[in-house]
C-alpha positions as CSV (number, residue, x, y, z in Angstrom):
1,M,288.3,-99.1,6.5
2,E,291.8,-97.8,6.0
3,E,293.6,-95.7,9.1
4,D,293.4,-92.7,6.8
5,A,289.8,-92.5,7.3
6,I,289.7,-92.5,11.0
7,Q,292.4,-90.1,10.7
8,E,290.0,-88.2,8.3
9,H,287.2,-88.2,11.1
10,A,289.3,-87.9,14.4
11,E,292.1,-87.3,15.9
12,K,294.5,-90.5,16.4
13,I,297.3,-90.8,18.8
14,N,299.7,-94.0,18.6
15,N,302.0,-94.8,21.3
16,N,304.0,-97.6,21.8
17,G,301.4,-99.7,20.5
18,N,298.9,-97.9,22.5
19,L,296.2,-96.2,20.1
20,W,294.3,-93.3,21.5
21,I,291.4,-92.0,18.9
22,D,288.8,-89.2,19.8
23,I,286.0,-88.4,18.4
24,E,284.3,-85.2,19.3
25,K,280.7,-84.9,18.7
26,P,280.3,-88.4,17.0
27,T,278.2,-89.0,14.0
28,R,276.5,-91.5,12.6
29,K,279.4,-91.9,9.8
30,K,282.0,-91.5,12.0
31,I,280.8,-94.4,14.3
32,E,280.4,-96.7,11.3
33,I,283.9,-95.8,10.2
34,L,285.0,-96.8,13.9
35,G,283.1,-100.0,13.5
36,Q,284.5,-100.8,10.9
37,K,287.9,-100.7,12.0
38,F,287.2,-102.1,15.0
39,P,285.3,-105.7,16.3
40,F,283.0,-103.6,18.8
41,N,279.2,-104.5,19.9
42,E,277.0,-102.9,17.4
43,L,274.9,-101.5,20.6
44,N,277.7,-100.2,22.3
45,L,278.5,-98.0,18.8
46,E,275.0,-96.8,18.8
47,D,275.1,-96.1,22.3
48,C,277.4,-93.2,21.4
49,L,275.4,-91.5,19.8
50,S,272.6,-91.2,22.1
51,K,272.6,-88.6,24.6
52,I,270.3,-90.3,27.2
53,Q,272.5,-93.7,27.7
54,I,272.8,-94.5,31.7
55,T,276.1,-94.8,32.8
56,K,277.5,-98.1,32.7
57,I,280.8,-100.6,32.0
58,D,280.0,-103.7,29.6
59,R,282.6,-106.1,29.6
60,Y,283.6,-108.3,26.6
61,K,286.5,-110.8,26.1
62,D,288.8,-107.9,24.4
63,H,287.9,-105.1,25.8
64,I,285.6,-103.0,27.9
65,F,282.9,-100.3,27.0
66,I,282.1,-97.3,29.4
67,I,279.6,-94.7,29.2
68,L,280.3,-91.4,32.1
69,H,278.3,-88.4,32.5
70,F,280.2,-85.1,33.5
71,P,278.0,-82.1,34.8
72,T,278.7,-78.7,32.8
73,S,276.9,-75.7,32.4
74,H,275.4,-73.7,29.6
75,K,276.8,-70.7,30.6
76,E,274.1,-68.0,28.6
77,K,271.6,-69.5,30.8
78,G,273.3,-70.9,33.4
79,V,271.4,-74.2,33.2
80,P,273.1,-77.6,34.4
81,R,274.1,-79.9,31.8
82,F,275.4,-83.2,31.3
83,S,278.2,-84.2,28.7
84,Q,278.5,-87.6,27.8
85,L,281.8,-89.7,27.2
86,S,282.0,-93.2,25.9
87,I,285.3,-94.8,26.0
88,F,286.2,-98.5,24.4
89,A,288.9,-99.6,26.5
């Protein structure tokens, strides 16, 4: 998929050969575009869509995949919640 497709579906910053792509609230379409652009493991791409993944680090020859959880709160209800951050590096 072309750079334009990534740009259309995510915020992108390119600095000195380092590329940061920020996909907030990923959808299946956005993750499919990411998978077409980069050779990431299909299961890791699926993990980005799941809201119940455990914290983990998967190591590969050319990248790592990390899932982290951060506590947040639902302001109206005061109920603690967690936000998932999925990282390909």
